[in-house]
N, C-alpha and C positions, 0 to 999 in steps of 0.2 A: 729382378727377380724373374725365374726362368717362365716361360708361355704354361700354360695350364689350359688345354680344352676342356669346355664344359663335358659329361660323360650324360648318362641315362640318370634321372631322376631316382631309378633307386641304386645306382650305384655310388651317388655322391652325398655324403650324410652331410654337407655343409656347403654354404656357398662358396666359393673360390673367387679369388680375385684376378680381374680380367687381365690379360698380359697389355690390353691397349688402354694406354694410359688419357688418351687426347681427345676421348669419344669421336661421335661422326665424323670421317673427315670428307667425305664424295657424297655425290647424289645419288652412286649408283642401285643403293637401296630401294632408293624411292621407285624404280621400274622394273626390278626383279617379281616374277611372277610368285605368288602368296601360295602356299603349298594348302591341300585340303588338310585337317585337323587329324585323318584317318589314313594321310599318304604317308608310305614306310621313309619318305626322304625327313620326314620330320626332326628325329634327331641330329641330322648334320644341320638342317636349318637353323635348328637351337644353337647348335655349335657357332655357324657363323654368325648368328644373332650375339652371341656372346662376346667375339671377336669385334665386331664394329659397336657395339652399346655398352658404355660401362657397364658392369656388374656390379651387386651390392657388393660393401667391401666384407672383411672379417668382421669388424666391430658391431656392421647391422647384423651379419647371422648372429653374433653375439647375444645382441639385444633381442632379439626377436625369440632367441631360443631360451634365454634366460624369462622373458616374460610367458611363454607360453608352456613354457615348463616341460617341449618336446624337443628332438632334434628336428631343424628343418630342411627340407630338402628341394630344389628348385621345380620351382612350378611350371606349367605350360603360361605362354603367353596371356593367354584370357583368362587364368586365376588371378584374381590378386589375394594380396595377403592385408590384414586388417591391420597394422601395428598402432601399439598403443599411444597415442599423443599426452603431451602434459597438458599445465594449467594453459588455456589458449588466449589468455590476456599479453598483450605486448603493448609495453609503455614507450617503447623509442620513436623518435621522428621518424615520419615515412618520407619514402623517396616519391620523384615526382610518377603516375601511373604510365606503364608500359604503351609506347606508341607505334605499335608491332598492330597486326593484325587484330579484326574484332575478334571478341571470345564468341567460339561457336554454342548453340543452345541445346543443351543436356535435351531428355525424352521426357523428364517433368516440367520444360520451362525456364529453367534455371541455367546463367550463364557458368561454363566449366573456368571460361580463361585459359582454357590450354593449359588444364592440371595433368593433363597424360603425358607419359615422356614418350617419344618416338623410337621405335624399333628400325633396324635395317631396312624396314618394309617401306619404312613412312608412315607405318600408322600409329596410332596410339598405343601403348603397351600396357594391358594392363598389372604389368607387375609393377607399374609405377612407384617408383619410393617415395613416400609422404615422409617429409620431414618431420620431427617431431618439433610441436610449436609449446614453446612454453611461455608465463610470464619471464620478461627479460629481466627484471629484478630480482626474481626466486634464485636465478640460475638453476634448478632444478632442486634446490636446497630444500630438506624439508619434507620432501615429498615423498609418500609413503609408495613402501615395495620399491624403490628405487637403490641400487648399490649407490652406496656413497663416493667409493672410490672404486672405479671400474674404468681404467684407460682403454681408449678404443682406436685402432689404427687410423688415421685419415687416408681415404685417395687423392692419389694426385689430382684426378680431374673428374669429376661425377656431376651429371645433373640434381640440380637440386630444387625443391619447390618452399620458398619464401613466403612468409606473411609478412607483408607489410603496413603500418598502419598510417590512417591518412592525416594530413595535418587540419586537424579540427580538435572542438572542444571535445570531441567525445573519445572517451577512452580506450572504447574496443571494437573499432571499427579496423578491417581487415581488406588488404588487397591481397591475392594471389597472383605471384608472376613465376613463370617458369623462366630458369637461367642456367646458367652451367659455370660453376666457378673454377676460375682457370688457375693455374700454377702461378702466376706473376699477380694472381689477387684480383683481377679484372674481370667481368661478367659477362657473356655474349649469348644474347638471349638467340632462339631457335628459330631456324626460320620454319616454319611449321606445313606450307602448304598448302592442299587442300583436304590433304589428312586433319589438319587442326579444326576441320568442321564438322571432326564424328561427336555424334554425342557421347558424350564421357560424363557422368554423375560423378563428383567428387567425396559423396558419401558412400559411394563404393569402397572408396580408398583409407576412410577414415575410421577407427575402431571409436564406440564411447569413452569420451576422456576420464580416465578413473585409473590411478596409478597405485591405489589402493587393492584394487581387485584384480584378479585375474583374468586376463584378456586371451581370450582362444581364437587364432586366424581361422577366419569363416570363409570357403570358398565357396563362388560363385560358381550355380549349376549352368552346365553350357547347353546351350540349347541343344533340341538334337537333330536339328538341323543345320547344315554349314554353314555360319554367318559370315564367312569370308568372301561371299559375294553378295551380301546386301548393305555394301557402306551408302552410307545414307549420302544423293547427292543435293544441287540445290534447287532442285525441285520435285515438289512432293508428288506422284502420280493418284490421281484420282478416278473413281470408278464411273459408271455412266449414271449413279445419280447423287453425282458430285461429294461423294463421302472421301475422303482422303484412303489410298490405298495402302496396304501394309506390303512393306515389302518384302516382308517374312515369309506372306503366305503368296507371294508370285515364284512360282517356277521357271526359272529362268537358265535357259541352257547354257552347259558350263563352254566357257572361252568366247560368248558373245557380249556384246555391249551392254551395259545398263544403262546408258544414256537414251533420252528421248531423241526418237528421228523427227526431223524437220523436213515436212513435202510438201511443198506449193502447188496445188495445181493452179493456172491462171482460166483455166475454163468453170472452175467451180468455187469460186473464193466461199472460205468460210468466216462466219459473223465472228468477229474477236469476242474472244473468250477472258473474263478474270483471271491473271494472271495469280495461280495458286501460292498460298505461302512459303516460305523455303524452311517453318517452323516445324518442327516433328509434333504430331499427336498425342495429346498427353492420353498416356493409357496406366493403370494402374502398377508398380512396381513389384508391389507382393512384398517389400523389403518395409521394415519398421521404422515407424516415423520418428523424429528427432523430439527427445521429450519438451525443448521449450518450442518447438511447433503445436504441443497438446495442453491442454488444461490437466491440471494436477488429479483432477476428479475423475478425470478417461485412464488415467491411468492406476489409483487408487480410489477402489471402489468406497473404502471407510471415508474418504473426504466426502463426498455425496452426501451423508446423512451425519455432520459433525455433533459429537458426541462428547463429554467432559471423560474425566478418568473413569468417573462413578458411572458412566452410560447415560447418565440425564440430558436430556434434549434442550435446545435454546429455549428456553420459555418457560420451563420448570423451577419452582424455587427455589430448587439447591443445584441449580445447573452453576458450575462455575468455569468463566470465560478462558479462564487462565491455563486448563490444562486440555487432554485430546487422549481420544479413546482410542486404540489402536488395538485390533482384533488379533490373536495368537497367532491364524494362519497369515499373517500379513511377516509377522517377522522371521519366519520361515524363507522367506523369498527376499529377503534384503541379505544383499552383499554385508558383508564386517563393516563396511564407514558407511553403507545406510544406516546400519543399527546404531553405530556409535553416534550418528546423528538424532535421530529419530526418539533415542534414549532420554536424549536431553530436550529436543523440540517438543516431546509431549508435556513436558512439565513446563512449558514456557509459549504455550500454543499464543497468546496474546502479546509475544514481545519478538523483536526482530534480533535473529540468531546471527552475529558474525563468528562464522567458523573459520579458523584459522588455516591454513593451506599453502604452507610452504611461506613465500612472504607475502600472501596475500589473507585476506579476510573474505569468505564469500556468504552468498544468501541463497539458499535455497525453496525450491519451491513456491510456498506463498510468499514469503518473504521478497524471493527474486523477482516476482509479479509486483510488489511494493516497490521497490527501488526502481524497476523500469518503468512504469508509470510517473514515479511521481520526482525523479531527476534520470530520466532517459540512461540510466547503466542498462549498457550492452547485454540482451540474451543470449544463452549459449546452457549449454550442459555440461552435467556431471553423474556418470553411469546412467541411472535413469530418471535422474532429478534436472530440473529445469536451475539456471544458477546465473547472479551476477557476483563480481568482485571489486574489489577494492584493493588497492596496494598498502601494504602493512604502515606504510609511512604516512597515509592520508587517512587512517583511522578517524584520526580525532576530528578531523574536519569532517566527515560521513554521518559522524556518529551524533555529531552536534546539529548537523542538517536533519536528522529523523528524532532526534530529541524535541528541537524546534517544533516537529508538526507532530509533539504531542505523543510519540513513541515510545516505548522502551525497550532496549539495548542489553543483549545479551551479550559478554564475551569469551569465546572459547576458544583457549590457546592451547599451543602444544606444549605437554609437559619435556618431552625430548626430541633432540634434533633425529637426521636420518643415520647420522652418525652414531648415535646413543642408541637407536632401534636398533641396529647392525650390532653392537655389543650386545646387546641386551640378549637378542635373538640367539646370540655366536653361547652366551653362558648357559640359555635357557636349552639350549639345544644339548649342551655337555649334559646338562641336570635330566634331558628328555621330559621336559613342562612346555615343549612347544605348543601351540594349539593354533585354530585360524584364524581367531580374534586377535591373536598374541602378533599377525603381521600387519595391523593398524598401527599407526602413530597415537600413543599414548596422548589423549585430551581431553582437559576438564574444564567447566565451568568457570571462568574465571572472578567474574563480576557481571552483575546487572546492574544496569545505569539506568536512571529515570532522573525526569527534571526537576525532584525534588530532592535527591539524592547523589549528587553529583560530588562527586570528591578532589578530581583532578584540577588545579586552578585554570588549565591551559582549557580545559572544556566550558568553565563558568565565564558567562556572559559579563558577568560584573564585579565588584567587589562587596555589592549587598549581601547578606546575608540568603540563604534560600532554605527555605523551610520544611519538613515531612512532619505533620501533625495526625497524632491521634488523640480521636475523641471519645467519651465515654461519656453518656447522660444517662440519667435517672430521676429521682422523686425524693424528695426529702421534706419531709413534712407539707407535701402538694405544694412544693416549691420545687423548680427545675433545678438541679443540681449538675455539675459537669466535673469531670477528672481529666484533664490534657495532659499532653506528654509530646512534647517537640523535641527535632536535632536540626541544626544545622552539622550536615555531614562533611565539610569542607571543612570545620576546625572544631567536630569534635563535643561542641556545647549543647549538653541535654538543657532542657528547661521542664518543669513540671509545674503543674498547679492542681487544684481544686477547691473549688468555690461551690455557695450557694445562690442562686441569681436571681431578681426579679423577674417579674410576667413576661414583661418588653423584652429578656436576658439582654438585659444595657452591656454587664460586664463580657460576658459570650461574646457580645456584636464589637464591643470595643477591642477583645484580645486578636478579632478576626480583622479588626483595621489595622491594629499594629503589626502582626506577623505576616500578613496576606500569603499565604500556605501556597507551595507550589506542587504539593502533595496531600491528600487525605488519608487517612485510613479511618473508617467508621465500621459499626459492628452492623452487620445485614439485618435489617428489621429494627434496629437500636434507635434511632435517629426520627425525633420530631418533625412533622411539617416545616413551625415556625423555624426550628434550627437548620433543617437544610435549606430553607427561603433566602435566611442569614448567608449560608455560606456561599449560596449562588449568585446574590448580589454583589458579595464582596471578593471573589474570586476571579481570573482572569478565563479566557477559552482556552489556554493551554493548562490548566489545572487538572492534574490526575485525579481521578477517584476510584479509590478501592475499597470493595464492600468484603470483611474480612467475617468467615463462619464464628458464630461464637461459641466460645468455650475451646473449640479446635485452633483455630486460628485468634482469635481474641480471647486471652487467656482473663478467667479470674484472677484478683488481688493475691490470693493464697498460693495460684498456680504460678506468680510471675517469681513472688517470694522463692520458692522451691526452686524454680529453673535459673536464677540468680546463684543461689547458692549450690546448685550443681555444677555449673558451667566454671565456678570459682572465678567471677570475673574481677570479684576485689579482693587478694589474699589478704591484704594488709587490713580489711576493716572496709565497712560501706561508708560510703560517702554520708554526711551529716546528714543531708536533706534526706535520702531515701531511711536511713536507718530512724528518724522521725517518722515518716511515714508508711512502713510496710506493714506496721500493727494498725494504722488510725487510718489511714485513707487509703479506702479500699479502691474508689474510683478512679485515683489517680496510680495505682498500683496496676490496675486494670487496663487503664489505656498505655502505661510504658508497658505491660506485658505484649500489648498489640502492635508497640512501635519495636521492641526486640525483635517478636517473632517474623515481621516483617523484613527486618533490616538481617536477620539470618538467611532469608531466602533469597537476599541479593548478594551474601558472602562477606558482609563488612562490618557484623554485628560485635563481633570480637575485637575487631582494629576500633571500633570508638567506646564498645563499655568499660575496657580495660582501660581507660584514660581516666575513666571515675571524676570526670568534669560536669557533675549535674550542680543546680542553682534551683532556688524558687523564685519562681515569675507570679506577679500579680499584678494581672493588665490595670486596674484600678487602686494605687496607693493613696488614700484618702488621707492616710497620717502624713504622709511627707511629700507628695508632689502635687501640682495643678494635674485633677482630672482630666483627661482631652478625650472622651467617647468618640466612640466611632464614627459617629455621624458629622460631629464637629469638624474630626477630622477630614473627611471629606468634604464639608461646606464651605470650611475655609482655605481650602487646596495647600494642605501642608506637606504632604508626599508627592501628590498628584493632581493637576490641574483637572480641569474639567472641560476642558476641549479637546483632547487627544488622550488621557489618560498619563502622559507625561511630565515630566519633572521640569519642564519648562515655566518661568515664573510663580515657581512655588516659594514656599519659605525652607525647606529642606534646600533648594537648590542657593539661596542667597545668604545662607549662612554655613553653609560644609564648605568650610577651605581647607578641610582635612588633606596632609599628602600623605599618610598610609593607608593601604586598605582596610587594619583593623581599626584604625583611627575613625576612617567613617562607618564603618559598621558600631562603633561604640557611642558617634555622635548622635545616630538615629535615635539610640535608645536614651540620648537626652534628650533630644526635642518630642519623643514621645510621653517623657516623664520629667517636664521642670519642675525646679524646686520649690518648695513654700515655704521652708525656713529662711527667716532675716538673714540669719547668721551665714548659712552657704551660699546664699545668690550674693552677698556682701564679699563673700570670699572669692568667690569665681570674680566678680568686678574688679578686685583688688587686684586679683591674677594678670584680668586683662589692663587694666591701666599700667602693672609694673610691665607687663611686657613691650606694651604701648611705648612706655618711657624709655624704655631702653631695648632698642630695635636689635642689638648685636646680638643678644639672646636667641629672639624670635629668629633673624637670617640665621644665625650659625645651626640652630635646630633643621629649618626647614632643607638648607643649602645640604645638611647633611642623611637628612631623610626622606628626599625628594624619591631616589632610586631606590629605598626599600623592598624587600622581597615580603611578600605578604607569608609572614613569620609564622602567624597564628595559623596558618593553614600549612603551612609547611611542617612544621612541627610534628602535626598529627600525622601527616604521610608517615614522614623517619620514625613514628612511634607505632605503625602501621607496616612498617618494612617494605614500603609499597616508594620511597620517596626516590627521582631517579638520583646518579650519581652529581649532575652539573648542580641540581635543587639543593643538595646537600649541602656544597660546596658555598652556595649561595647563601643558605641557613648561618654556617659558619662566621661568613662575610659579614653576615647582617647584624650579629650579634657584636663582632669584634666591631662593627662600628656603631652600634649602642654605647658599648662600653668606651668607645674615644670620647663621642659627643657626651656624655653624661660628665666625662672628665672636663670636656670643655664649659658646662655648663656651671659646674660644681665651681670652676674659677672664676664665672662672669656672675654668681649668685651667691659669694661669700661675706655680702652682709649679712647683721642682725636680721635688720628687718625683714629681708627676703625669705633667713631662713626660717620666720614663722610664718611666712604665708603658704599658701597650695605649693606653687612650685617649689620652695624649701622643701615641704613634706616630702612631697613625690621623689625627689633628690635624692632626700636622706632616705628614703624606704626601697630605691635600688638598689636589687642584692648586688654584691661582688662578683663580677661576670668575670675579670681576670682569671683566677685560678683555675677555675673551669674551661678557660680557652686556651689555656697553657699549654697542657694537652695535646690539643688539635692543632698547634703549630707542625710538630713534627709526626704526627700521628701515619700520613699518608704524602702523596706526590701529588699537589692541589694542581699543579698545573697540567700534568699528565692525566687526572680526573677529568678536567673541564676539557680536554680534548679528545680522549679517548672514551669517558665514560665510565671508566675502570678504576676503583678504589685500590692502590698498590701501595699497601704498608710498609713502613722501612723496612729494613733487611732486621730480624730478629723479634718483630711484634708479632707476627703470625708465623708459628711453625709449618703448618699446613702448605701454607703458600709459596714459603721459602721452598717446601722440596718440591712441589711442583713447577715454580719456576728454574729450579735447578735441574730436572729434568729435560725441559724445554731447552735449555741452554745448552746441553750436551749435547742433544739430537743435532740442534745448531749448526754445535761444532763439526759434528758427523759431516752435514753437508757442506761447512766448507773444505774439510777435507778432499772429501769426494771430488767435489768442483777441480780444486786444485790439481788435484789428479787427474783429471781427463786434460785438462788444461796442458797441461806437462805432454798427457799421452797423444793428445790429439794437433798438438803444437799452436793451439789459438786462445790468447787471451781473451777474447768476444764470447766464449763462452758463457753465459750466467743462467741462473733459474728465472721462470718467467710463471706466475699465475695467471690459468684462463679457467676463470669459473670457479667451480670446487674441484676442479684437479689442478691442485697446486703445484710447483715446485717443479714445473716440466724443465729439465734441460735444453736451454735455447744455444742452437748450430747455426752457425752463418752455412748458406749456401752451398760454399763451395767444398767444405768441413768435409770428409767422407767419416761415416760413423762406422761400427762396427754392424754386421748383419743381423745381429740376435737385439737391436734397440728398433723398441713400435715406436715410429713416428704419430705423434696425436694431434699436431697441428702446425700449418707453415702460414709463412706470407712472401710476399716475393722476394726478401731476401736474408730469411732465416727458416731453419725447421724446427721443431720441439718435439723431445722424443722423452719416452720410459724405458728403464731397462729393469731385469730382477732385482739387482740389489737398492736402486734408487727406489722400486715401486715399493720395496718393504720399510725403506726409513722414510718415506712417506705416510705411509699406513702407520706408524710408530708416535710420527710428529702428530697426524690427526687423532688418534687416539690421547695422547699427552695432553693437547688443547683441549679438547672434550673434556677431559675430567680437571684438569684448569680452569674451564668455564665454572665447575660447579663449585669449585674452590673459591673462585671470584666471590659469587654469589653468597657463600657461609661467609666469608670474609668482611661482606656489605651488612649483612644481618648482624654480625657479631658488632660491627663499630656502629651500627644505626642503636643496637639497646643499650648499648654502653652510653651514648649521648641521652637517649632517653631516660635513663637513671635520672636525670635531674628537671624532669618533665615541669613539674612545676614553678622550679626557681624559672625557667625559659618562661615559661606561660607568663608569672607574675611580672617579668620585665616587660613582657610584651604590652601588658595591660597600663603599666606604669607609662610606659611610649605614646598608646593609644591614648590617655587622658590627657597625657602632654599637646599630644598632638589636635585637642577638642579645645582645650584651653588658646591655642596659637590660635587655630580656626576663628574663635569667638573675636580673637582682638585682632584679626584678618579684618572680619565680617563688620566689626566696630569704626573700622577708618574709614571702609569703604562707601558709608553711608552719606556722603557727604554732608554740606553743612547748610542748617543747623541741625550738629547732634548730640545728645546729653549722654553722662548716667544717669539712669533711674535712680530716685530716693523713695528709700521704703520705710513706711510710717506704720504703726500701728492705727488699730480704730480711732476715730475721733474721741476727744475724752470726754465732749462736752454731751454728743450724742450716740456715743457708741456706733458709729456706723463706720462704711469700707469706705476708704476714696482714691477715685481714680481721676487725676488731674493732668491732660497731657494738652502742652501751649504749643503751636503750629505744629500739629502731628500731619507729619506724610504719609502715603502707603509705601511701605517699606519695598517689596515686590515688585513697584512699578516707578522705582526712581532712573533703575536703568532703561525704560522703555519710554518713558515723557518725561522731558525738561523740564515743563512750566505746570507741575503740578501743583492747584493750588490746597496750601495747609491749612487745618481747621484746628480748632479748640477744643476739645473733650474735656467735661467738666460735670463729671458723676458724683454722689455722694457726701460724705463729709458737711458743709454748712449748706449745700444746694441738694436738691432733689435727688433722690436713687433713679429714677426713672428719665429718660427721654422722650417724649410722642413727638415721632418723627414723620414730619408730613413735606410734601412736594411734587411736582410734576413728573411724570415717566422721563425714564434717564436723566434723571437730576442728579444724581449721584449717592440717592439714601444708600444703597446694600454697600457703597465701598467705604463709606463711614463707618460701615456696622462692620466689615472684614477688618477692617487695618486697625480698627481701636482695641479687636479681639488679637489681633496678630502683635499690635505692641505689648501686651502684657505677657503675653508667652515668649519675645524676645527676652522683656522684662527680667522674668522668671525663671530662662536659662541662663541668665547673667552677660546679656550684652546690651551695649549701648542704643539709644533709639533714635530715630530720626527726627526728633523734636526740638523746639529750643528750652524746654524742659520737663520733666515729668517725674510724678509725686502720687505715689501708689499703696496700696495695703495687700498684700497677698493675697491672692485669690484662691482657693482651692477648688472650683470648679467653673470650666467655661463650659457654657450649652446655649445652642442653636436652632432655628428652624428658618431654614430659605430655601427659597424655589418652591418650587411645586412638580410633582411629577407621581405617577402612579404606582401601584405594584399588578400589573395586570393579571399574572400567573398565580398571586398569591389571593385574586378576587378584592383587593383594594383600590377605592376611588383616589383622587388626589385629596378630596377632603377627608379623607378617611386616613390616610398616611400624614395628614396636616396634625388633627387630633391626636393621633398615636403619638407622635412627636412632642406636643402639646404638654400631655399628659404627663411623658417621663418629666418634662421640665416642671412643671407643678410638684410633682411626688420628690425627685430629687434637689431643688435648687434649695438653697441655703442666704442668709445676710453675705454671705463671703463668695457670692457665685456671681460670675457675669453673664447675663443672659440678653442673646440678641433674636429679636422678632421680627421677621420682616412679612407684611402684608398677609397676617394671620385672616384666614374667613375669608379669602376671595374662592376657595374652592365651591361654594356654596351660594344659594340667593344674597342677594344685599342685605333684607333683613334679616335673616341668622347666621350670615357673616359679621354683621354690627352687632348682635349681641353677644354672637360667640369673643369677638375680639374686645370687649366693655366688661367682662366675666372676667376672662383670663388678667386682663393689664390692672383691674380692681384687684382681683388676688394677690397677685405678684407685688404691687404696690402698697396694698393693707397690710395683707399677712406673711408674705415669703421675705420682703425687705431687701430683695436683691437687687442688683446696681445693672444698669444696662437700656438696651434702645429698643423701642417698640415702634416698626416704620410701617405706616399704615396708609391708603386712600382715605376710610372713612373718617372724613372731617369733622364730622358731628362729635366724634368722642372728644375731641378738644375742649369741647363746649362741655361734656359731661365732667371731664377730669380739671375744669379751669380753676375750681377751688382745691383740689387735692395736694396736699401739703408735699408729696413724694414723686408730683407727676408735673415735670414742665413740657412745654409744647415748646418746640423748635421745627423750621421748616429750609428748605435748599431754596438757595436766593437765585433767581431767574428774571429774564427781561422778555416781557410779552410785547410782541407784534401782532395785534390781531387785523390786520389790514392784511397781512400775506402771510399769515395764520404760522408765524414763526417766534421760535422761543430760543434766546442766546441764554444757554445755561453757564450760572456764574460759579459752580461746585462750592458756594460758602455756607457755611451754617451759621443762622440766624434767628433770633427770637420770634416768636408767633406762628402764625398757623396759616398752612398754603392757602392762595385764594380757590385752586380749583387743579384739578389733574392736568389740564389743558389735554387730552386724550386726543382732539380734534386737530391741533396744531401739530404734534407728535405724527399724527396720521398722514396729513399735509406735509412733513419733512421726510416720510419713510418713502415718499411717491404714489400712496393712495390717487385712485381717480378723483380729481374736481368733485364730479359729480355723484359720487359715492358719501365724499364728507359733508357735502352740503345735504343729504338726506339725512346723513347721519345727525347734523345738528339741529335739524327742525326736529328730530324724534327726538332728542333730547329735551329742546325746549317744550314740546308736549307734556314729556314725562313727567319734568319740572313742574309745571303749571296744573297739572292732574296732581300732584302731588301736595302743592301748596293748599288748591282747592278741597284737598281732604282733609287737612290740617284746618283750617278753617271751620269747615262742617264740624269737626268735633271741640271748637273749644267755643267756650261760654261768652260772657260780658268783658269786658274790657277788664272789670276787678278781678274776675278769675282768671284771666289772664297772667296779670300781674302777680298774682297769688301763687300760680302755677311757675310764673319766673323763680319764684322767691323757694321752692321746695328743693330739698336738697336730691344729691343725684341717687339713683336708683341703688348704686353699689353701696353708699350708706346706710339706704333705708332699709336694706336687707341686711347689714352688718348690726343694725338696732334691732332689727325683729327678731334674731336669731339669742338676741340678748335676753330680749322679753321675756321669749319662751323659754328660759333657763336653757338652751341648747348651745351655753359658751363654751362648748370642749373645745372646738376648732377656735375659738377668738383668745389669740394669747394676748400676754401684756403689750408685747409691740403694736397689733390692732387696734387695740383699746384707745391706745396714746395715740393714734394716726387718727382716729375716730373722733377725739376729743380734738385735734386739731384741725380737722375737717367742719365741724361746728361753730369751731371758734372763728373760721375763714368763711362761715357763711355768713 
């Protein structure tokens, strides 16, 4: 290339490539005198500098020219161009830090690390070219304002500044190094000398990073005084008063040295002075501070006084924290990119917005601050906004991190690539429709993710359902009434219900305990205090609470019906459940309306509603299942233990042996609602016996279904059209596996006896999937779909795809012809095509091969060079446009295939439900065989024919959940009802095992009615309709309820709801108040349950006087926990065996000694106990009469019996039923 000397700025339209390709070769320039800025020799000096210093290349000139919109002329060396730089994240592994000279210190105290390039004079040049810093993964693709295909010639050698990533866990830590990129691919650091210590601020070289806005080159103002003589030295001179002296204010004669002279006079020695620092004093630079160094409120005044979109301040009754008010004047100052961002953010102010930029997702302003503070993401700038970013590939990881912290996540995606943007702009330009806003890549809100509405299986924490629940509360005939609608967004399963509750909200509390909502939708000012207390007590700390505006967001029932009709969610007709509810159940429809409106803001409502997957939900199925209310589920640790709220040691963990995710979710419903129909229970037990007798069926199913994907969730994603291609292949393979497994099970269960059982019925009910799967065998190339994530239909299936693929194939043939032509002309077979980022199909030529002068070099290595030339450029552009069009065709093909698969959604879902039921039965079979010895099948009987009472007989029962923890568990016999008393009055020492007996009895009943074997020698029982419990001691401080108040509230519910077919356990009722009041309450409750209710159960207490009171009651039997007592050492040996009789005492002092309480404290407690006992006996004697009166008193009937007799005599026998009268007669006979 011929030499071209630099001309004057006015004469040079653009920067030219220097003839010197090797950079600076000598140190002569370090010692040449620098002319002043006003010297007439400046043009010649500039020419000399152009020879010895690599000048910017043509490509660089082209880039700056395109960005600024004007031609660029060479600037004086003191002026700095501010080129735009791209996304500043770099995920590439770092090299070790440079071991050269330490970095100089800039004027603002920051290290520049040698960021300025050296001129031929040895001084850092302000013309230093800052290399564009980009996300390494994005390769500039998708950045706004960039040319998609704009080849640039690369200079052979030039100084470059590279940002390199430190080897650390942080994604965005950078190191700047000055290097020269040599022709052979090596990098030689600059030897900076003393000029490296010049104070140069890197911020003066880099413009704000925003490729979506025009960046204008800004020149620094030159000082009116000459700065060529004021280079900073190692020592900063000071004035007499000790202040730093600014050299800019010192008049130094031209030609004299700026170094301080050292003169020593031995006659007049000077005291030692403190050595001044060599860091220049900080002076305000006057330039704009970086966005990430300032708070958003400092840049946007309207963020100091945050208001919602209706201009309501926080604290206002109508304040909406989800929105933000932005004044009209602010919009005028926004760039197109900022306007695009704030238009979305103002509607999601309480949501973390992930904004797609190239191949990264970025957070701005307050969201960036949260990401930086919580997860230490690196803060930086984007235009006038602070920003942090994460790679596109790790979005799910980071979204999960934010969701786990309780945040909502909004994802804003690009609707076009940079190439599509260029193609659109070209079309709009031809139509004359182009505007400033059109320069920004189009982006739209894709979805909003919350903890209760996650749809992507990869983001869900486990296989259990996650619910978003809408609740509408009202009153009907002075009773609380509820309408509820909730959805599992991952599967598209809607549940709706409406019910009238009691004053204690038993149904509502049970519903909340069963579902454990992850997100709540409540009507603002429409929820009672009692309802809120139940919600707070039964939801976790990460539950999201949403208060919706009545009417506008929480729709009325008739508005919901109109919206459903208007949106045409159900073209073929409404689901049966909604058809029945839309006219009569206004509360249900209102709750459903709130749920639909909320899902609409999340951009997922249509995908879920159009499935039509609605079922009726009854929290308490009195007619068909054993009722387990919310308090019982908690007390018995069915789903969560009382230790840490986990599943360790729970009944669900013991029984859940399902291998499919959808089977696990169904099994949880089985545990929530055990059966009450004897025939159905026995049918399940028959299936368990069949599976355990023939392990081949069970093993086949398990081996085939172990790696089954979550089909229930995936088919909902296929319906929504958002399923990944690889997941779609998994769906097809999963259903093929199901079809194959069912064929195996049909062979294994062909016997007539099995065909009549539950398993045979399920196998017969399985739809025939073969014909429907046959189409998908050859619909597309599965192997290519797995590898590339693209559905490639077979030829002839999709005409548009075939035409688009033919265009690309034709272009590829042209590329082949072109390279064959040049291989022949240049005489080298090593010529090939090579992609380099987005600059694809560069022609790679060995270094020794000479190419035509019209070819532009794009990149090079030590052995090859890569070129573009006009013919190749045109061909590449056509290929890129064809690929862009083809990518849209591929998306359309995928949507069509998904829609075709979704035509049989009901059939696919039915198959999944059948597999889930088989999985649950096999889980029961596995759990039954894991109970050890002895274990038995429970026998279900009707009420006793003689007494009409329910029966519960369990021999050698062990606690099922403790079998894996305790090897030597002591079994016990449980006998209630039938020929025995209904209630057992259980006494015993502290920690003797009373509560364990109560819990394991209830757990055994639940297992039996689910259809599982029991860990006992024999089991005979009548199906129960309800299990109710009163265990533990706790208060509700925020509800102003004491421990005793909570006890009585739960007891009241038992007295009101229990029936003769209920199982009731009460543990230490009355301990929350004084002893006398506690005894009285316990005695009255026990009498009512035994005499009037007739339920079965246990009444554990430390009030031993109750044994004497109920000694003659026919429905109360006194039992105790067996122990051995050592009074000398105050030791108690617990035998954990249930036996007849009443405990001699609670032995509290012995337990205190065993717990390690000091001996002196225990002795004083014993003495106090004796004193209290003596005073109690003396008081009793004082109230007694003669011995005859005492004998008569002992023969008196218990107070409960006397009370009932008094009510009958007063003709107030409405509450005295036939059962109570019969029990009274038995009591009198016993007396």
